[in-house]
N, C-alpha and C positions, 0 to 999 in steps of 0.2 A: 591463495586463490586470487586475491586482489593486490597486485603489485603496486607499490608507490613509486611514481616517477615525477619528481619536480612538483609535489603537492597534488598531483592526479592520481586517481585510482581507476582500475578497470571497472566498468559497469558490470555487474555480475549477470545482467539479464541480456544485454545487447554485445557486451564485450568491448565497447569503445572506451578509449583512454580519455576520460573526462573528469571534471570535478564530480564527486558523487556525495551521497548522504546515505547513511545507515537508516533504513526504515522498515518498519513491520505493519503489514496491513492484514486485517481480518475480514473474512466474509462468512456470512450464515445464510444457509438455505433451509428454511423451515418447511416441515411437512407436517401434516396433522399429528402423526404419532412419533415422528423422528425428526432428526435435523442432521444437516451436514455442515461442517465448517471446514475452512481452508484458511491457511495462513502463509503469507510470503514475507520472508525476512532477508533482505539483501542490501548491498550498496548499489544505489540506482542513481543513474544521470537524470537530468530534468525531463528529458523525453520519456524514459521508462517510468519515471515517478508519475508524471500526469497520466500516462496511459493506464497504469495499473491502478492508480487511485480512482479514475472514473469507471473502469471496469468493476471493481470491487464495490464502489458505492452504488452503482446502477443495480447490480445483482442484489445488494443488501436491500435497497429501496423496493425493488419489484418482488423478490423471492423470499426476503428475510423473515417478515413477520407472520408466517403461516403456521403458527403452533404455540402452545402455552409457553414453553421455555424461550422460544424465539422471540416472543413479544417483549421479553425482558432483555435478552441478548442483543438483538439488533440494534436498539437505540444506543446501547454502550459502544458497540463496533462503529456505528456511524460518527459518534462524537470522538472516539479515540482515533479512528482513520482520518478524520477531518484535522484534529490537532497535530497528528503526525505529518500530514501532508503540508499544512501551513508552516510548521517548524522547518521542514526540510526545504520548502520553497525559499524561507527566509535564509537558510543557511547557504543555499545556491543562488542567491539573488544576483550575484555578479558573475556567475560562471557563463562561459561562452557555450552555445549550442553548436 
């Protein structure tokens, strides 16, 4: 799915041949009696990494903590997403956009 060409891989989201990093982001939408989760796991370029990070974090912050289980799960997702994002940005620090 992601072909390697001279150290570059294909971004699994936009299809561009760029330096990528394997990341996993989680999102939680809490409802009073239920919750929805979504996970995205892909090799992402810097652009897709930032776009998806801020989308997932925004929804976690606004819609995440609205339920009993979600009060526990959402902060965990916030921390793990932030750690994943910072690690991936560090790995891609010299990559050309």
